C-alpha positions as CSV (number, residue, x, y, z in Angstrom):
1,M,-8.3,-27.1,62.0
2,T,-10.1,-30.5,62.1
3,A,-11.5,-32.3,59.1
4,N,-15.1,-31.5,60.1
5,Q,-14.3,-27.8,60.8
6,P,-15.5,-25.7,57.8
7,A,-12.8,-23.4,56.6
8,A,-12.9,-19.9,57.2
9,P,-14.3,-17.5,54.5
10,R,-11.6,-15.9,52.6
11,P,-12.2,-12.2,52.5
12,T,-13.4,-10.4,49.3
13,P,-10.5,-8.9,47.7
14,P,-11.0,-5.2,47.1
15,T,-12.1,-4.2,43.5
16,P,-9.2,-2.6,42.0
17,P,-9.4,1.0,40.8
18,T,-10.0,1.6,36.9
19,P,-6.7,2.6,35.6
20,P,-6.8,6.0,34.1
21,A,-6.4,6.2,30.4
22,T,-2.5,6.6,29.4
23,A,-0.9,7.6,26.4
24,A,0.1,4.0,25.9
25,R,-3.1,2.5,26.0
26,L,-4.2,5.5,23.3
27,L,-1.1,4.0,21.2
28,P,-1.8,1.0,18.8
29,Q,-0.4,-2.5,19.7
30,T,1.9,-3.2,16.9
31,S,4.3,-5.9,15.6
32,R,8.1,-5.1,16.8
33,Y,9.1,-7.6,13.8
34,P,7.1,-6.3,10.7
35,R,8.6,-8.6,7.9
36,L,9.8,-6.9,4.7
37,S,7.7,-7.5,1.8
38,H,9.2,-9.3,-1.4
39,T,9.1,-5.9,-2.9
40,Q,10.9,-4.5,-0.1
41,W,13.4,-7.4,-0.2
42,E,14.2,-7.0,-3.8
43,N,14.5,-3.1,-3.4
44,T,16.8,-3.6,-0.6
45,I,18.9,-6.1,-2.1
46,Q,19.3,-3.5,-5.0
47,D,20.2,-0.8,-3.0
48,L,22.2,-2.7,-0.5
49,F,24.7,-3.8,-3.0
50,F,24.3,-0.9,-5.4
51,L,23.0,-2.6,-8.2
52,T,21.8,-0.9,-11.1
53,E,18.4,-3.2,-11.7
54,P,16.6,-5.6,-9.2
55,T,17.9,-9.4,-9.1
56,G,14.7,-10.7,-9.9
57,F,15.3,-13.3,-7.3
58,S,12.4,-12.7,-5.2
59,A,10.3,-13.7,-8.4
60,L,11.1,-17.3,-6.9
61,F,9.7,-16.7,-3.5
62,I,6.3,-18.5,-2.4
63,G,3.6,-15.8,-2.9
64,D,2.5,-14.2,0.4
65,P,-1.2,-14.7,1.3
66,V,-3.7,-12.1,0.2
67,S,-4.8,-10.2,3.1
68,G,-7.4,-8.1,1.5
69,G,-5.4,-5.2,2.3
70,F,-2.2,-3.9,0.9
71,D,0.9,-6.1,0.3
72,N,3.2,-4.7,3.0
73,N,0.6,-5.7,5.8
74,S,3.1,-6.7,8.6
75,E,0.1,-8.9,10.3
76,A,-0.1,-11.0,7.3
77,L,3.4,-11.4,6.2
78,K,4.8,-14.6,7.9
79,V,8.0,-16.5,7.4
80,T,6.8,-20.4,6.6
81,A,9.1,-23.3,6.1
82,T,8.6,-22.8,2.4
83,L,9.5,-19.1,2.5
84,W,12.5,-19.6,4.9
85,T,14.0,-22.0,2.3
86,D,13.4,-19.5,-0.3
87,Y,15.3,-16.8,1.7
88,Q,17.9,-19.1,2.1
89,R,18.3,-19.8,-1.7
90,G,17.8,-16.0,-2.3
91,A,20.7,-15.2,0.2
92,E,23.1,-17.8,-1.7
93,Q,22.1,-16.4,-5.3
94,V,22.8,-12.9,-4.1
95,A,25.8,-13.8,-2.1
96,E,27.4,-15.8,-5.4
97,L,26.5,-12.8,-7.8
98,V,28.1,-10.1,-5.5
99,A,31.4,-12.0,-4.3
100,S,32.3,-13.3,-7.8
101,D,32.1,-9.8,-9.4
102,P,35.3,-7.8,-8.3
103,A,33.3,-4.5,-9.6
104,L,30.3,-5.5,-7.6
105,L,32.3,-6.4,-4.5
106,A,34.3,-3.1,-4.7
107,K,31.0,-1.1,-4.3
108,F,30.1,-2.6,-1.0
109,A,33.4,-3.8,0.5
110,P,36.0,-1.5,-0.7
111,P,39.5,-2.5,0.1
112,T,41.0,-1.0,3.3
113,D,44.6,-0.8,4.7
114,G,45.7,-3.5,7.5
115,D,45.9,-7.2,7.8
116,S,43.1,-9.7,6.7
117,D,41.1,-9.3,9.9
118,A,41.1,-5.7,9.9
119,Q,40.0,-5.5,6.2
120,A,37.2,-8.2,7.1
121,T,36.2,-6.3,10.3
122,A,35.9,-2.9,8.4
123,F,34.0,-4.9,6.1
124,I,31.5,-6.7,8.5
125,T,31.0,-3.2,10.3
126,S,30.3,-1.1,7.4
127,F,28.1,-3.7,5.4
128,G,26.3,-5.0,8.6
129,K,25.3,-1.5,9.5
130,R,23.6,-1.4,6.0
131,A,22.3,-4.7,6.1
132,Y,20.8,-4.6,9.5
133,R,20.0,-1.0,9.1
134,R,21.6,0.0,12.6
135,P,25.2,-0.2,14.0
136,L,26.5,-3.8,15.0
137,T,27.1,-4.7,18.5
138,A,30.8,-5.8,19.4
139,E,29.6,-9.2,19.9
140,E,27.6,-9.5,16.4
141,I,31.0,-8.2,14.7
142,A,32.9,-10.8,16.5
143,R,30.6,-13.5,15.6
144,H,30.5,-12.3,11.8
145,L,34.3,-12.5,12.1
146,E,34.1,-16.0,12.8
147,I,31.6,-16.7,9.7
148,F,33.9,-14.7,7.5
149,H,37.0,-17.2,8.7
150,A,34.8,-20.2,8.0
151,G,34.3,-18.7,4.3
152,V,37.7,-18.4,3.9
153,A,38.4,-22.0,5.0
154,T,36.1,-23.0,2.1
155,P,36.7,-20.6,-0.6
156,G,36.0,-23.2,-3.6
157,E,37.0,-21.3,-6.7
158,L,37.2,-17.6,-5.0
159,A,40.1,-15.8,-3.4
160,A,40.1,-15.6,0.2
161,F,38.6,-12.4,0.9
162,P,35.7,-12.8,-1.5
163,A,34.9,-16.3,-0.1
164,G,34.8,-14.9,3.5
165,V,32.5,-11.9,2.1
166,R,30.3,-14.5,0.5
167,L,29.6,-16.3,3.6
168,V,28.9,-13.2,5.7
169,V,26.5,-12.2,3.1
170,Q,24.5,-15.3,3.3
171,A,24.4,-15.1,6.7
172,M,23.3,-11.4,7.0
173,L,20.7,-11.9,4.3
174,Q,19.1,-14.9,6.4
175,S,19.2,-13.0,9.6
176,P,15.8,-11.7,11.1
177,H,17.6,-8.4,11.7
178,F,17.6,-8.3,7.7
179,L,14.2,-10.0,7.1
180,Y,12.3,-7.8,9.6
181,R,12.2,-4.1,10.6
182,V,13.2,-5.0,14.0
183,E,12.1,-2.5,16.9
184,A,14.2,-3.5,19.9
185,S,14.2,0.0,21.5
186,E,13.1,-0.5,25.5
187,V,13.6,3.2,26.3
188,P,10.7,4.6,28.0
189,D,9.3,8.1,27.5
190,G,6.4,8.4,30.3
191,T,4.1,5.6,29.3
192,K,5.4,5.3,25.6
193,I,8.2,3.5,24.4
194,R,10.5,6.0,21.7
195,L,11.6,4.5,18.9
196,S,15.6,4.6,18.3
197,G,16.9,7.0,15.5
198,H,17.6,3.8,13.4
199,E,14.3,2.4,13.8
200,I,12.7,5.4,12.9
201,A,14.8,5.9,9.8
202,S,13.8,2.3,8.8
203,K,10.0,3.2,9.1
204,L,10.7,6.3,7.3
205,S,12.3,4.9,4.5
206,Y,10.1,1.7,3.9
207,M,6.9,3.9,4.2
208,L,8.0,6.3,1.7
209,W,10.6,4.5,-0.5
210,N,9.9,0.9,0.1
211,T,13.2,0.2,0.7
212,M,16.3,0.7,3.3
213,P,17.6,4.1,4.4
214,D,20.0,6.0,2.1
215,D,23.3,7.6,3.5
216,A,21.7,11.0,4.6
217,L,18.6,9.1,6.8
218,F,21.8,6.8,8.2
219,A,23.4,10.1,9.0
220,A,20.4,11.6,10.5
221,A,19.9,8.4,12.7
222,A,23.5,8.6,14.0
223,D,23.7,12.2,14.8
224,G,20.6,12.4,16.9
225,S,18.5,14.5,14.5
226,L,15.9,11.8,14.3
227,D,15.1,12.1,18.2
228,D,13.5,15.3,17.3
229,P,10.1,15.2,15.8
230,K,11.0,18.4,13.7
231,G,14.4,16.4,12.3
232,V,11.8,13.5,11.3
233,A,9.3,15.7,9.7
234,A,12.4,17.3,7.7
235,Q,13.6,13.9,6.5
236,A,10.2,12.8,5.7
237,A,9.8,16.2,3.6
238,R,13.1,15.3,1.7
239,L,12.1,11.7,0.9
240,L,8.8,12.8,-0.4
241,D,10.4,15.5,-2.7
242,H,12.7,12.6,-4.3
243,P,11.9,10.9,-7.3
244,R,11.8,7.8,-5.7
245,A,8.7,8.7,-3.8
246,H,6.7,8.4,-6.9
247,A,6.9,4.7,-7.2
248,M,5.5,4.7,-3.5
249,V,2.7,7.0,-4.4
250,A,1.8,4.9,-7.6
251,N,2.1,1.4,-5.7
252,F,-0.5,2.7,-3.3
253,H,-3.0,3.8,-5.6
254,Y,-2.4,0.6,-7.8
255,Q,-3.5,-1.4,-4.9
256,L,-6.2,1.0,-3.8
257,L,-7.7,1.3,-7.2
258,Q,-7.1,-2.3,-8.1
259,V,-5.3,-1.4,-11.1
260,D,-3.9,-5.2,-11.4
261,H,-7.5,-6.0,-12.8
262,Y,-6.9,-3.9,-15.7
263,S,-4.5,-6.5,-17.1
264,D,-7.5,-9.0,-17.1
265,I,-9.9,-7.1,-19.1
266,Y,-11.7,-8.6,-21.8
267,K,-14.5,-7.5,-24.1
268,D,-16.4,-9.4,-26.7
269,P,-14.3,-8.9,-30.1
270,V,-17.8,-8.9,-32.1
271,K,-19.8,-6.4,-30.0
272,F,-16.6,-4.3,-29.3
273,A,-14.4,-4.3,-32.2
274,A,-12.8,-1.1,-31.2
275,Y,-11.3,-2.9,-28.2
276,S,-7.8,-4.8,-28.1
277,A,-5.8,-6.3,-25.5
278,E,-3.0,-4.0,-26.2
279,L,-4.9,-1.1,-24.3
280,N,-4.7,-2.7,-21.1
281,P,-1.3,-1.7,-20.3
282,L,-2.1,1.8,-21.5
283,L,-5.0,2.1,-19.1
284,A,-2.9,1.4,-16.1
285,S,-0.4,4.0,-17.3
286,E,-3.2,6.5,-17.8
287,T,-4.5,5.9,-14.4
288,L,-1.1,6.1,-12.5
289,K,-0.1,9.1,-14.3
290,F,-3.1,11.1,-13.7
291,V,-2.5,10.0,-10.0
292,D,1.1,11.2,-10.2
293,D,0.2,14.4,-11.7
294,V,-2.3,15.2,-9.2
295,V,-0.1,14.2,-6.1
296,F,2.9,15.9,-7.0
297,N,1.0,19.1,-8.2
298,D,-0.1,19.5,-4.8
299,G,-3.5,18.3,-5.3
300,D,-6.0,16.8,-2.6
301,L,-8.7,14.0,-2.9
302,A,-11.1,16.3,-4.5
303,T,-8.7,16.8,-7.2
304,L,-8.1,13.0,-7.4
305,L,-12.2,12.4,-7.5
306,T,-13.3,15.3,-9.6
307,A,-10.6,16.8,-11.8
308,P,-11.9,16.8,-15.5
309,Y,-8.4,16.0,-17.4
310,T,-6.7,12.8,-18.1
311,F,-3.7,11.4,-19.9
312,V,-4.3,10.1,-23.7
313,N,-2.4,8.9,-26.5
314,A,-3.6,7.9,-30.2
315,K,-5.1,4.7,-29.0
316,L,-7.0,6.1,-25.8
317,A,-8.2,9.4,-27.3
318,P,-11.0,8.1,-29.6
319,F,-12.5,6.5,-26.6
320,Y,-12.9,9.7,-24.8
321,G,-14.1,11.6,-28.1
322,V,-11.1,13.7,-27.8
323,A,-10.0,15.4,-31.3
324,G,-6.4,16.0,-32.3
325,D,-2.9,14.6,-33.5
326,F,-1.7,12.4,-30.8
327,S,1.4,10.0,-30.7
328,D,2.2,6.9,-28.6
329,D,3.2,9.1,-25.7
330,L,0.4,10.1,-23.1
331,V,-0.5,13.7,-22.8
332,K,-2.8,15.7,-20.7
333,V,-6.0,16.7,-22.4
334,D,-8.9,18.6,-20.6
335,L,-12.2,16.5,-20.8
336,D,-15.8,17.7,-20.9
337,P,-16.7,18.4,-17.1
338,A,-20.2,17.5,-17.8
339,R,-19.2,14.1,-18.6
340,R,-15.7,13.2,-17.0
341,A,-14.7,13.8,-13.3
342,G,-11.5,12.1,-12.0
343,I,-10.5,8.6,-11.8
344,L,-14.0,7.1,-11.5
345,T,-14.8,8.0,-15.0
346,Q,-11.4,7.1,-16.8
347,L,-11.2,4.1,-19.2
348,G,-9.5,2.0,-17.0
349,F,-12.1,1.9,-14.0
350,L,-15.1,1.7,-16.3
351,M,-13.6,-1.1,-18.5
352,A,-12.4,-3.1,-15.4
353,N,-15.6,-3.0,-14.0
354,A,-17.9,-3.7,-16.6
355,G,-18.5,-7.4,-18.4
356,A,-17.4,-8.7,-21.9
357,F,-20.8,-8.0,-23.2
358,E,-22.5,-5.0,-20.8
359,N,-22.1,-2.9,-18.1
360,D,-22.0,-4.3,-14.5
361,P,-23.5,-1.7,-12.2
362,I,-23.0,-4.1,-9.1
363,H,-19.6,-4.6,-9.4
364,R,-18.9,-0.7,-9.7
365,G,-21.0,-0.2,-6.6
366,V,-19.2,-2.7,-4.7
367,F,-15.9,-1.3,-5.6
368,L,-16.9,2.3,-4.5
369,N,-18.4,0.9,-1.1
370,L,-15.3,-1.0,-0.2
371,Q,-12.5,0.9,-1.7
372,L,-13.4,4.6,-1.4
373,L,-16.2,5.0,1.2
374,C,-15.3,2.0,3.5
375,S,-18.7,0.7,3.8
376,N,-19.2,-2.5,5.9
377,L,-20.8,-4.5,3.3
378,P,-21.5,-8.0,4.7
379,P,-19.8,-10.8,2.5
380,P,-22.3,-12.0,-0.7
381,P,-24.4,-15.2,0.1
382,N,-23.4,-18.4,-1.3
383,M,-24.4,-19.6,-4.8
384,V,-25.7,-16.0,-5.9
385,P,-27.9,-16.5,-9.1
386,P,-26.4,-14.5,-12.2
387,L,-28.6,-11.9,-13.6
388,P,-31.7,-13.4,-15.5
389,P,-31.7,-12.8,-19.3
390,P,-33.3,-9.4,-20.7
391,V,-36.6,-9.1,-21.7
392,E,-37.4,-7.0,-24.9
393,G,-37.2,-3.3,-24.1
394,E,-35.5,-3.7,-20.8
395,T,-32.6,-1.8,-19.8
396,L,-29.7,-3.2,-17.8
397,R,-30.8,-1.0,-14.9
398,E,-34.3,-2.3,-15.1
399,R,-32.9,-5.9,-15.3
400,V,-30.3,-5.3,-12.4
401,D,-33.6,-3.7,-10.2
402,R,-35.8,-6.7,-11.0
403,H,-33.2,-9.4,-9.8
404,T,-31.8,-7.3,-6.7
405,G,-33.3,-3.9,-5.9
406,K,-35.9,-2.8,-3.5
407,G,-38.6,-5.6,-3.0
408,T,-36.1,-8.6,-3.7
409,C,-34.1,-10.5,-1.3
410,G,-31.2,-8.6,-2.4
411,E,-32.7,-5.0,-1.0
412,G,-30.7,-4.7,2.1
413,C,-27.5,-4.5,0.4
414,H,-28.3,-3.9,-3.3
415,G,-31.0,-1.6,-2.9
416,Y,-29.6,1.1,-0.7
417,L,-25.8,0.4,-0.8
418,I,-24.7,-1.1,-4.1
419,N,-27.1,-0.5,-7.0
420,P,-27.7,3.2,-6.5
421,I,-23.9,4.2,-6.8
422,G,-23.5,1.7,-9.6
423,F,-26.4,3.2,-11.7
424,A,-24.3,6.5,-11.5
425,F,-22.1,5.2,-14.2
426,E,-24.8,4.1,-16.5
427,N,-23.9,6.8,-19.0
428,Y,-20.8,4.5,-19.7
429,D,-20.6,1.6,-22.0
430,P,-18.3,-1.4,-21.3
431,L,-15.5,0.5,-23.0
432,G,-16.0,3.7,-20.9
433,Q,-17.5,5.6,-23.8
434,W,-20.2,7.7,-23.3
435,Q,-23.9,6.8,-24.2
436,T,-27.0,8.0,-23.7
437,M,-29.3,5.1,-24.9
438,D,-29.9,1.6,-23.5
439,A,-32.5,-0.7,-24.9
440,G,-33.8,2.0,-27.1
441,K,-34.4,4.1,-23.8
442,P,-33.0,7.1,-22.4
443,V,-30.1,6.1,-19.9
444,D,-31.3,6.7,-16.5
445,A,-28.2,7.5,-14.3
446,A,-30.2,9.3,-11.4
447,A,-30.2,7.9,-7.9
448,E,-29.6,9.0,-4.1
449,F,-27.1,7.3,-1.6
450,S,-26.5,8.1,2.1
451,L,-23.5,10.2,2.7
452,G,-22.9,11.8,6.1
453,G,-26.2,10.7,7.3
454,V,-28.3,12.5,4.5
455,S,-29.8,10.9,1.5
456,Q,-28.0,12.8,-1.3
457,K,-29.6,12.8,-5.0
458,Y,-27.3,13.0,-8.2
459,D,-27.9,12.5,-11.6
460,G,-24.6,10.7,-13.1
461,A,-21.1,10.1,-12.1
462,V,-19.9,13.5,-12.2
463,E,-22.2,14.7,-9.9
464,L,-21.7,11.6,-7.4
465,A,-18.1,12.3,-7.5
466,H,-18.5,15.6,-6.2
467,L,-20.6,14.6,-3.8
468,M,-18.2,12.0,-2.7
469,A,-15.6,14.7,-2.8
470,D,-17.4,16.7,-0.1
471,S,-18.3,13.8,2.2
472,D,-16.6,12.6,5.5
473,E,-16.7,9.2,4.5
474,A,-14.6,9.4,1.4
475,H,-11.9,11.5,3.1
476,R,-11.9,9.2,6.3
477,C,-11.6,5.9,4.0
478,Y,-9.0,7.3,2.0
479,V,-6.7,8.3,5.3
480,A,-7.3,5.1,6.7
481,H,-6.2,3.6,3.7
482,F,-3.0,5.4,3.5
483,L,-2.6,5.1,7.2
484,E,-2.8,1.3,6.8
485,Y,-0.1,1.1,3.7
486,G,2.2,3.9,5.4
487,Y,2.3,2.0,8.7
488,A,2.2,-1.6,7.2
489,R,-0.8,-2.4,9.5
490,R,-4.6,-2.2,9.7
491,P,-5.9,1.0,11.5
492,Q,-6.9,0.2,15.1
493,K,-9.5,1.9,17.3
494,A,-6.7,3.8,18.8
495,D,-5.8,5.3,15.4
496,D,-9.5,6.7,15.1
497,K,-9.0,10.1,16.4
498,F,-6.0,10.7,14.2
499,I,-7.8,9.6,11.3
500,A,-10.6,11.7,11.7
501,T,-8.3,14.9,12.4
502,L,-6.7,14.2,9.0
503,A,-9.9,13.3,7.3
504,A,-11.3,16.7,8.2
505,S,-8.2,18.7,7.1
506,S,-8.4,16.8,3.8
507,K,-12.1,17.7,3.4
508,S,-11.6,21.4,4.1
509,G,-8.7,21.5,1.5
510,T,-6.2,22.3,4.4
511,H,-4.2,19.3,3.5
512,T,-3.1,18.1,0.2
513,I,-2.6,14.3,-0.5
514,K,1.5,15.0,0.0
515,Q,0.5,16.8,3.3
516,I,-1.9,13.7,4.4
517,I,1.3,11.5,3.6
518,L,3.7,13.7,5.8
519,E,1.5,14.1,8.6
520,L,1.5,10.3,8.9
521,S,5.1,10.8,9.9
522,K,4.4,12.9,12.7
523,S,2.0,11.1,14.8
524,D,2.8,9.3,18.3
525,A,1.9,5.9,16.6
526,F,4.7,6.5,14.4
527,L,7.5,7.8,16.6
528,F,6.8,5.7,19.5
529,R,5.2,2.1,20.5
530,A,3.0,0.9,23.5
531,P,4.6,-1.4,25.7
532,V,3.9,-5.0,25.2
533,E,0.9,-6.1,27.1
534,P,1.2,-9.1,29.4
């Protein structure tokens, strides 16, 4: 071909056929290395060394970024240079603590017969399996034996064996195999990758107990029980029936309901003399005790949203108008079903979502939209002006409507999404007490809001709570939140069908909250992972 001769045209390659949908493509893409949260690190250290209480060393770790979701979100949990230094310091502190105390050392490194190498190898094998949450390879055992010998060579004030243990512990606690839940399995099952028994054991344990597997779970992983979905379901049921699962349920709802905000509650002492900051921890205890009672007595989401009872003591009872002799202990009491329904009419939610001087229907409406209905509210614009001062005879509702309601620039979000459900709570003052008058006028708590694509009318929070309990949105939102917490990642499109199925069972009353949790351990998204996309 000469320089002036045009090149022959290249043939157009055929359009590749569209690949059929496969099970792998229906699985979400997930991290193979989800990092332990600080709470999980602390819990795991306590269980790994059989300590009677947490070390508290994680309190010195740099805080994790706020992702807007839950604190175990693996997509947000990274290891920065600062955190790596924190992990190193924490590993050294733990190693010194346990190696220098003969009683603690005996719990996780019991003496064995044989020479020093045999004893060290037995320790590395047994402790390493629990630290890495899987059996060690021969190469890993040999490598850690070298580390053990290096510790023996530099004992400091310790005897030879404790000195070797100290350095091995330091090394293992800084290993990715401890700090992450590593999913190394490559065994294909059709178009999916089946997780190993030990990987499923860790996934179960951290989902339901927020810590490492116990002996029974390790045994189930070793004997192949977790290779069968029925075996996984049996272990999930066992873990959920254990008292340790109560902490998981509390932690999930603590974050979902933003109970941490209860500690920031403040009311003007002149206008609300009945309020005291010592109430704040009681409000959190009331909510979590109620949640625990609902969940572990086979309640469902509808119960959580509508049950007309709560837990009070001598300090909380007056705010509900409940008569009786009460002590400092929280006890279960029935409330007026015309005035109280579930978590949304409890004092904690009402006080935390009200100002120091008056109610705050806007923040109450935002909370319900975001946390309980998963509405796609756009972020607020910059420099939002505060509510205007009241005019004489104007109720708070009238003032909010004047500022953000229909016909104003805030109509799109406030007029149809935020204000209507916020106004449902106007019968509760900033202390959560029942009120019937505002600015000399009868309280107006009637509004309408679109649920299931239909505009629903209600008068007050009780009617709204019952409508929410019968809505697709609330059940779908709650299930999606639990999936996010249980799987330590945000829901993906591949999760939609599973979420919809669980939400329908929740709405129909077929599934209690405990059953929803158990179903999370049965899905393909839990038992398998998708192949890594190129």
